[in-house]
N, C-alpha and C positions, 0 to 999 in steps of 0.2 A: 873576551874571556870565554864566552860560550863556545866559540869555535875551537879554542884550546882544549876545553873539556871534551868536546866531541872527538877531537883528534886523539886525545889520550885514551878514550874509550875504544876507538877503532884500533889503536895501536895495541892495547891490551888484548882485544879480541882477535888480533892477528889478521884483520881484514886489510889493513894498509899494505900497499905494495902488490896487490893482486891484479891491478889494472896496469898492463904494460904501457910504457910511454912510447916515444917514437922508436919504431923498429925494435921493441923489446921482446918480441916473441921468440922463444927458444926454438932452435932447429932440432928436430928429432923427437924422441919420446919425452913427454912432460913428467914432472915430478908427482908425488902423491897428491891426491885431492884433499879438500878441506875435510877434516874430521879424522884423519889418520895420524895426526901429530899427537904428541904426548901432552901438550898444553891445552888441548881442546876443552876438557872439563873445566879447567880453571878459567879459560876465556869465557865459556858459557856462564859460569858463576859470576864473573866480573860484569858481564853484560846484564845479567839478571839483577844484580845488586844495583847497578846504575839505573835500570828501569824502575825498580822499587823506590829508590831514592828520589828519582824524578817525579814519580806519582805521588809520593808523600809530600814533596815540596808543592806540587800543584794543589793537593788537598788542603795543605796548610794555607796557601794563598787564597783559596776560595773561602775557607772559614774565616780568615782574617778580614777579607773583603766584606763578607756577609755581616760580621760584627760591626764593621765601620759604617755600613749602610744603615743598619738598624739603629 
């Protein structure tokens, strides 16, 4: 499940597909670099939301564990 969540976050951020597979390098001039697309602010917002949600989950787990230990 966690790999699926990571794959979704990378897909939303637009990172997936940037690493060429076997002989996937284009010949000639390359396309625009990262940051010139129209979805970049939304991708950054999605990544930031995922990071905040992850940190909140970690904080919740630490507090829950501390209550159980005491």
